[in-house]
Residue, then its C-alpha position, 0 to 999 in steps of 0.5 A: m529729491s533734494e531740496s535743490s532739485v524741487s527749487d529747479v523744477r518749481g522754476m521750470s516752465v512746461a515748455a522747458a520741461f518737455a523741450g526735446m521731447r518728440s511726439v509719440a509714434p501711434v500703436v499700430f497692430k498687424a492685422g489679416c483679413p480671412d476674407c480677401r487675405g490682405s494683410f495690413e497695420l491698424t491703429a487702435n482707433a480701428l479696432r474694438l475689444a469686447i470682453g465676454a464672461s468667457s474666453r468664447s465670448t471675447f473678440y475683437s473686430f475690425t473693418c477690413p480696408d482692403c475690402g471692406a469686410a466686417v472682421r471678428k477674431p477670438a481674443g485670448e488673455r494675451i490678445v486682450e492684454l496687448l489691445t487694452g495696453g494699446g489703447v484699444r476701446t473695450l466694451r464688456l458684455h454682460t451676462p443675463 
């Protein structure tokens, strides 16, 4: 960064630095319910991710907004990556 760029940044207010920025849309995930066969989008807050010691004990869960069923689905490496990157709360399961 050049010296003139640094001095320009120091004199800039926070409001000026963020002027013109738009709010970021929340990440949404497409999901489906095996009980009612509903298809919908969920925000990160509606999902939970549990990471276990193996792929068999790693899953995500949510409550179906259509029928209220508790849904639990397996989560492979790619799903874990997408959910954690999208801000889904994660619980690490410990093995005894």
